[in-house]
N, CA, C and O of each residue as an XYZ file, in Angstrom:
536
protein
N       1.531      2.082     28.710
C       0.767      2.266     27.494
C       1.156      1.184     26.494
O       2.319      0.787     26.409
N       0.183      0.722     25.752
C       0.368     -0.331     24.752
C       1.302      0.135     23.640
O       1.104      1.199     23.055
N       2.314     -0.667     23.357
C       3.288     -0.322     22.318
C       2.979     -1.025     21.005
O       3.879     -1.284     20.206
N       1.700     -1.334     20.782
C       1.292     -1.990     19.548
C       0.618     -0.976     18.635
O      -0.333     -0.298     19.024
N       1.132     -0.888     17.413
C       0.663      0.122     16.462
C      -0.222     -0.467     15.375
O      -0.126     -1.641     15.017
N      -1.078      0.392     14.874
C      -1.858      0.134     13.674
C      -1.387      1.152     12.642
O      -1.317      2.345     12.935
N      -1.071      0.697     11.458
C      -0.676      1.590     10.371
C      -1.814      1.599      9.365
O      -2.146      0.569      8.780
N      -2.411      2.775      9.168
C      -3.517      2.927      8.226
C      -2.978      3.740      7.051
O      -2.916      4.968      7.098
N      -2.595      3.028      6.007
C      -1.890      3.638      4.869
C      -2.081      2.744      3.651
O      -1.844      1.538      3.726
N      -2.508      3.323      2.527
C      -2.736      2.511      1.329
C      -1.533      2.422      0.399
O      -1.530      1.597     -0.514
N      -0.526      3.238      0.605
C       0.691      3.146     -0.206
C       1.620      2.147      0.489
O       2.189      2.448      1.538
N       1.769      0.970     -0.097
C       2.447     -0.130      0.569
C       3.892      0.191      0.945
O       4.347     -0.234      2.007
N       4.622      0.919      0.119
C       6.019      1.214      0.457
C       6.114      2.181      1.631
O       7.034      2.081      2.443
N       5.179      3.111      1.728
C       5.127      4.016      2.879
C       4.782      3.212      4.135
O       5.399      3.392      5.185
N       3.798      2.332      4.016
C       3.391      1.502      5.151
C       4.536      0.611      5.630
O       4.760      0.476      6.833
N       5.246      0.014      4.703
C       6.361     -0.858      5.078
C       7.508     -0.069      5.711
O       8.193     -0.578      6.598
N       7.718      1.157      5.266
C       8.739      2.005      5.879
C       8.345      2.338      7.321
O       9.178      2.269      8.224
N       7.087      2.697      7.534
C       6.604      2.956      8.897
C       6.769      1.711      9.771
O       7.232      1.798     10.908
N       6.388      0.559      9.232
C       6.500     -0.689      9.976
C       7.953     -0.959     10.368
O       8.226     -1.322     11.512
N       8.875     -0.788      9.442
C      10.295     -1.029      9.721
C      10.795     -0.105     10.823
O      11.474     -0.552     11.748
N      10.466      1.174     10.730
C      10.899      2.143     11.739
C      10.401      1.726     13.122
O      11.159      1.733     14.092
N       9.144      1.369     13.202
C       8.553      1.008     14.497
C       9.143     -0.287     15.048
O       9.504     -0.351     16.223
N       9.242     -1.300     14.224
C       9.773     -2.586     14.694
C      11.227     -2.450     15.130
O      11.623     -3.000     16.158
N      12.027     -1.718     14.349
C      13.433     -1.510     14.712
C      13.572     -0.796     16.052
O      14.580     -0.958     16.739
N      12.564     -0.004     16.430
C      12.599      0.737     17.694
C      11.945     -0.035     18.847
O      11.847      0.482     19.960
N      11.501     -1.265     18.586
C      10.956     -2.086     19.650
C       9.446     -2.069     19.795
O       8.910     -2.624     20.754
N       8.759     -1.446     18.861
C       7.294     -1.456     18.876
C       6.794     -2.677     18.127
O       7.527     -3.278     17.342
N       5.546     -3.038     18.371
C       4.892     -4.088     17.605
C       3.934     -3.432     16.629
O       3.370     -2.378     16.920
N       3.749     -4.049     15.481
C       2.764     -3.566     14.514
C       1.728     -4.673     14.353
O       2.029     -5.767     13.874
N       0.507     -4.362     14.764
C      -0.566     -5.357     14.704
C      -1.051     -5.568     13.284
O      -1.366     -6.690     12.887
N      -1.113     -4.474     12.508
C      -1.648     -4.589     11.159
C      -1.304     -3.361     10.336
O      -1.044     -2.276     10.858
N      -1.315     -3.577      9.030
C      -1.294     -2.491      8.063
C      -2.655     -2.547      7.381
O      -3.038     -3.579      6.829
N      -3.380     -1.439      7.422
C      -4.719     -1.379      6.846
C      -4.749     -0.326      5.745
O      -4.210      0.769      5.909
N      -5.383     -0.662      4.620
C      -5.431      0.257      3.487
C      -6.796      0.905      3.308
O      -6.975      1.739      2.421
N      -7.775      0.524      4.157
C      -9.124      1.078      4.034
C      -9.838      1.025      5.375
O      -9.318      0.474      6.345
N     -11.025      1.598      5.421
C     -11.790      1.689      6.669
C     -12.085      0.330      7.284
O     -11.866      0.121      8.478
N     -12.574     -0.580      6.477
C     -12.980     -1.886      6.996
C     -11.833     -2.609      7.697
O     -11.996     -3.100      8.814
N     -10.685     -2.674      7.048
C      -9.556     -3.391      7.657
C      -8.992     -2.627      8.854
O      -8.518     -3.247      9.806
N      -9.033     -1.296      8.825
C      -8.547     -0.501      9.963
C      -9.425     -0.717     11.186
O      -8.917     -0.925     12.288
N     -10.730     -0.669     11.000
C     -11.646     -0.838     12.132
C     -11.589     -2.260     12.690
O     -11.762     -2.461     13.892
N     -11.350     -3.234     11.834
C     -11.238     -4.625     12.269
C      -9.988     -4.849     13.121
O     -10.029     -5.608     14.089
N      -8.878     -4.196     12.769
C      -7.606     -4.383     13.475
C      -7.475     -3.520     14.729
O      -6.653     -3.818     15.595
N      -8.259     -2.474     14.839
C      -8.104     -1.479     15.900
C      -8.133     -2.018     17.333
O      -7.346     -1.543     18.151
N      -8.979     -2.964     17.680
C      -9.039     -3.388     19.091
C      -7.725     -3.912     19.673
O      -7.552     -3.921     20.891
N      -6.812     -4.341     18.828
C      -5.546     -4.899     19.302
C      -4.423     -3.875     19.418
O      -3.272     -4.245     19.650
N      -4.744     -2.582     19.258
C      -3.702     -1.562     19.155
C      -3.816     -0.489     20.236
O      -4.891     -0.245     20.784
N      -2.687      0.140     20.523
C      -2.661      1.232     21.478
C      -2.544      2.584     20.811
O      -2.978      3.597     21.358
N      -1.948      2.598     19.610
C      -1.827      3.848     18.870
C      -1.839      3.547     17.380
O      -1.634      2.409     16.959
N      -2.086      4.598     16.580
C      -2.180      4.404     15.139
C      -1.596      5.588     14.391
O      -1.717      6.739     14.809
N      -0.960      5.271     13.274
C      -0.559      6.275     12.304
C      -1.561      6.166     11.161
O      -1.722      5.095     10.574
N      -2.233      7.268     10.843
C      -3.335      7.237      9.892
C      -3.118      8.253      8.774
O      -2.873      9.430      9.038
N      -3.208      7.803      7.543
C      -3.187      8.703      6.395
C      -4.612      9.218      6.181
O      -5.569      8.616      6.669
N      -4.754     10.311      5.465
C      -6.079     10.879      5.197
C      -6.748     10.171      4.030
O      -7.885      9.711      4.141
N      -6.038     10.085      2.913
C      -6.605      9.494      1.698
C      -6.190      8.036      1.592
O      -5.007      7.708      1.504
N      -7.199      7.169      1.604
C      -6.953      5.730      1.601
C      -7.590      5.079      0.379
O      -8.131      5.767     -0.487
N      -7.526      3.785      0.314
C      -8.078      3.055     -0.820
C      -9.561      3.365     -1.033
O     -10.032      3.391     -2.170
N     -10.294      3.599      0.052
C     -11.732      3.867     -0.058
C     -12.070      5.361      0.022
O     -13.200      5.726      0.347
N     -11.092      6.219     -0.272
C     -11.338      7.663     -0.308
C     -10.712      8.379      0.880
O      -9.847      7.822      1.556
N     -11.146      9.615      1.138
C     -10.579     10.414      2.235
C     -11.203     10.037      3.581
O     -11.817     10.869      4.249
N     -11.037      8.782      3.962
C     -11.702      8.242      5.151
C     -10.859      8.285      6.424
O     -11.342      7.920      7.496
N      -9.606      8.726      6.317
C      -8.718      8.751      7.473
C      -9.276      9.495      8.681
O      -9.229      8.956      9.786
N      -9.810     10.723      8.519
C     -10.350     11.432      9.686
C     -11.499     10.688     10.373
O     -11.600     10.701     11.600
N     -12.357     10.045      9.592
C     -13.464      9.275     10.183
C     -12.930      8.068     10.936
O     -13.387      7.768     12.039
N     -11.970      7.379     10.348
C     -11.344      6.231     11.020
C     -10.713      6.689     12.331
O     -10.893      6.047     13.366
N      -9.980      7.791     12.290
C      -9.310      8.301     13.494
C     -10.311      8.581     14.606
O     -10.101      8.174     15.749
N     -11.395      9.271     14.282
C     -12.425      9.569     15.300
C     -12.991      8.288     15.894
O     -13.142      8.172     17.110
N     -13.302      7.328     15.033
C     -13.916      6.083     15.513
C     -12.975      5.265     16.384
O     -13.371      4.812     17.458
N     -11.738      5.067     15.944
C     -10.850      4.217     16.741
C     -10.450      4.900     18.046
O     -10.205      4.224     19.046
N     -10.381      6.223     18.047
C     -10.093      6.940     19.295
C     -11.273      6.817     20.254
O     -11.084      6.529     21.436
N     -12.478      7.032     19.758
C     -13.666      6.997     20.615
C     -14.028      5.580     21.066
O     -14.375      5.365     22.227
N     -13.946      4.630     20.158
C     -14.403      3.270     20.453
C     -13.360      2.403     21.154
O     -13.710      1.466     21.872
N     -12.066      2.718     20.945
C     -11.018      1.851     21.476
C      -9.954      2.590     22.284
O      -9.028      1.965     22.801
N     -10.074      3.904     22.398
C      -9.092      4.681     23.158
C      -7.726      4.747     22.517
O      -6.730      4.975     23.203
N      -7.662      4.551     21.212
C      -6.401      4.548     20.493
C      -5.926      5.979     20.279
O      -6.708      6.855     19.909
N      -4.643      6.207     20.516
C      -4.051      7.518     20.251
C      -3.635      7.556     18.787
O      -2.940      6.665     18.299
N      -4.075      8.606     18.095
C      -3.884      8.706     16.655
C      -2.961      9.859     16.307
O      -3.064     10.952     16.864
N      -2.050      9.592     15.367
C      -1.233     10.622     14.748
C      -1.429     10.454     13.238
O      -1.212      9.372     12.694
N      -1.840     11.527     12.574
C      -1.964     11.484     11.123
C      -0.586     11.582     10.492
O       0.274     12.319     10.975
N      -0.379     10.843      9.418
C       0.823     10.934      8.597
C       0.297     11.180      7.188
O      -0.198     10.263      6.532
N       0.406     12.428      6.725
C      -0.255     12.793      5.489
C       0.472     13.908      4.743
O       1.168     14.730      5.340
N       0.297     13.914      3.447
C       0.789     15.018      2.628
C      -0.260     16.122      2.558
O       0.000     17.199      2.020
N      -1.445     15.853      3.104
C      -2.577     16.776      2.994
C      -3.165     17.147      4.355
O      -4.324     16.826      4.618
N      -2.404     17.814      5.231
C      -2.934     18.118      6.563
C      -4.175     19.007      6.546
O      -4.948     18.990      7.504
N      -4.383     19.776      5.488
C      -5.579     20.624      5.417
C      -6.851     19.787      5.294
O      -7.942     20.298      5.549
N      -6.738     18.517      4.909
C      -7.899     17.642      4.779
C      -8.257     16.927      6.082
O      -9.249     16.201      6.134
N      -7.477     17.122      7.112
C      -7.739     16.436      8.377
C      -8.988     16.986      9.052
O      -9.715     16.243      9.712
N      -9.236     18.247      8.896
C     -10.354     18.876      9.596
C      -9.904     19.311     10.966
O      -8.784     19.797     11.128
N     -10.768     19.144     11.966
C     -10.443     19.614     13.319
C      -9.535     18.653     14.086
O      -9.089     18.971     15.188
N      -9.265     17.502     13.522
C      -8.372     16.550     14.179
C      -8.984     15.889     15.392
O      -8.271     15.353     16.240
N     -10.302     15.922     15.479
C     -10.996     15.337     16.617
C     -10.556     13.893     16.826
O     -10.652     13.065     15.920
N     -10.076     13.604     18.017
C      -9.640     12.255     18.346
C      -8.175     11.980     18.074
O      -7.702     10.872     18.328
N      -7.435     12.972     17.558
C      -6.027     12.746     17.220
C      -5.105     13.648     18.032
O      -5.495     14.734     18.461
N      -3.877     13.178     18.235
C      -2.870     13.967     18.941
C      -2.287     15.061     18.055
O      -2.039     16.175     18.516
N      -2.070     14.741     16.782
C      -1.456     15.698     15.873
C      -1.174     15.047     14.540
O      -1.767     14.025     14.194
N      -0.248     15.655     13.782
C       0.080     15.088     12.482
C       1.553     15.268     12.138
O       2.250     16.125     12.683
N       1.993     14.426     11.215
C       3.320     14.495     10.621
C       3.090     14.632      9.123
O       2.293     13.904      8.533
N       3.796     15.571      8.524
C       3.658     15.792      7.086
C       4.584     14.840      6.315
O       5.743     14.650      6.684
N       4.053     14.249      5.243
C       4.865     13.440      4.328
C       5.622     14.385      3.412
O       5.088     15.441      3.070
N       6.825     14.061      3.002
C       7.595     12.913      3.439
C       8.063     13.108      4.882
O       8.369     14.226      5.295
N       8.114     12.032      5.632
C       8.444     12.084      7.050
C       9.866     11.597      7.290
O      10.478     10.941      6.447
N      10.363     11.939      8.461
C      11.677     11.436      8.878
C      11.465     10.331      9.909
O      10.428     10.270     10.570
N      12.445      9.479     10.033
C      12.399      8.430     11.051
C      12.288      9.054     12.439
O      11.566      8.553     13.301
N      13.008     10.147     12.640
C      13.002     10.848     13.923
C      11.585     11.337     14.282
O      11.172     11.240     15.437
N      10.855     11.855     13.306
C       9.489     12.331     13.544
C       8.563     11.177     13.913
O       7.743     11.306     14.822
N       8.688     10.065     13.224
C       7.841      8.896     13.516
C       8.115      8.393     14.928
O       7.181      8.095     15.672
N       9.385      8.297     15.300
C       9.719      7.818     16.641
C       9.262      8.801     17.721
O       8.827      8.375     18.791
N       9.353     10.093     17.462
C       8.866     11.085     18.430
C       7.354     10.967     18.601
O       6.846     11.061     19.718
N       6.639     10.763     17.508
C       5.181     10.617     17.585
C       4.797      9.315     18.291
O       3.852      9.294     19.079
N       5.520      8.238     18.015
C       5.239      6.961     18.690
C       5.480      7.092     20.189
O       4.700      6.577     20.991
N       6.552      7.774     20.569
C       6.838      7.992     21.988
C       5.741      8.838     22.626
O       5.308      8.554     23.742
N       5.292      9.870     21.927
C       4.218     10.719     22.434
C       2.935      9.893     22.628
O       2.237     10.054     23.630
N       2.635      9.027     21.684
C       1.417      8.220     21.743
C       1.470      7.154     22.825
O       0.429      6.712     23.311
N       2.669      6.738     23.209
C       2.807      5.691     24.225
C       3.273      6.246     25.560
O       3.649      5.492     26.458
N       3.247      7.569     25.688
C       3.623      8.244     26.937
C       5.049      7.952     27.373
O       5.337      7.871     28.567
N       5.930      7.797     26.412
C       7.345      7.580     26.691
C       8.052      8.923     26.529
O       7.739      9.690     25.618
N       9.005      9.202     27.415
C       9.769     10.439     27.278
C      10.571     10.387     25.988
O      11.270      9.414     25.704
N      10.451     11.454     25.219
C      11.192     11.549     23.966
C      11.483     13.010     23.694
O      10.721     13.886     24.103
N      12.563     13.274     23.019
C      12.855     14.666     22.693
C      11.780     15.228     21.771
O      11.229     14.511     20.936
N      11.489     16.510     21.930
C      10.508     17.167     21.073
C      11.004     17.127     19.633
O      12.207     17.107     19.374
N      10.067     17.115     18.715
C      10.412     17.107     17.307
C       9.460     18.047     16.597
O       8.244     17.863     16.656
N       9.997     19.049     15.930
C       9.172     20.050     15.261
C       8.356     19.484     14.112
O       7.423     20.140     13.646
N       8.681     18.277     13.637
C       7.921     17.674     12.550
C       6.606     17.061     13.027
O       5.750     16.723     12.209
N       6.438     16.915     14.334
C       5.190     16.406     14.897
C       4.378     17.624     15.324
O       4.732     18.308     16.284
N       3.294     17.890     14.610
C       2.488     19.085     14.860
C       1.274     18.699     15.695
O       0.375     18.022     15.196
N       1.234     19.122     16.969
C       0.080     18.791     17.806
C      -1.126     19.641     17.422
O      -0.978     20.769     16.951
N      -2.309     19.094     17.627
C      -3.519     19.869     17.394
C      -3.729     20.813     18.563
O      -3.504     20.422     19.708
N      -4.156     22.047     18.310
C      -4.396     23.008     19.395
C      -5.381     22.449     20.414
O      -6.372     21.812     20.058
N      -5.089     22.699     21.688
C      -5.985     22.271     22.747
C      -5.759     20.849     23.205
O      -6.427     20.393     24.133
N      -4.837     20.131     22.582
C      -4.558     18.758     22.995
C      -3.461     18.800     24.070
O      -2.278     18.910     23.746
N      -3.851     18.712     25.330
C      -2.886     18.763     26.413
C      -1.890     17.621     26.286
O      -0.686     17.824     26.447
N      -2.387     16.411     25.996
C      -1.498     15.247     25.904
C      -0.573     15.345     24.685
O       0.492     14.728     24.681
N      -0.949     16.097     23.666
C      -0.092     16.232     22.501
C       1.001     17.259     22.714
O       2.050     17.192     22.074
N       0.768     18.207     23.606
C       1.742     19.282     23.805
C       2.838     18.896     24.782
O       3.873     19.560     24.841
N       2.631     17.847     25.541
C       3.616     17.460     26.560
C       4.841     16.835     25.937
O       5.768     16.451     26.649
């Protein structure tokens, strides 16, 4: 599985923290996107994405997640303070609530790249997602 991530987050310090965690663990980060246009443009080069719900162009995270999952096969994990705004999570593995821990981010990245990793209660899989529950 592709170990290249897309970070869809408009708060630059949160995005940079995610980037640092991933790079330190050996992942690549293709892009940090703060809105729909930049996220969709960067998506083809990625294997998984961390997506916030509320971005620079509004609450577009769920739409971005559905599109990049359907159009590019990207595995999505939401990273948000507002999980109730995700909706049904169509196209996503699950979510991590902000503020997040490094351990939760690494567990979600491992889940998205099919790498064995210890379970982490901070990564909440969406019901019915077989690949998210493993």
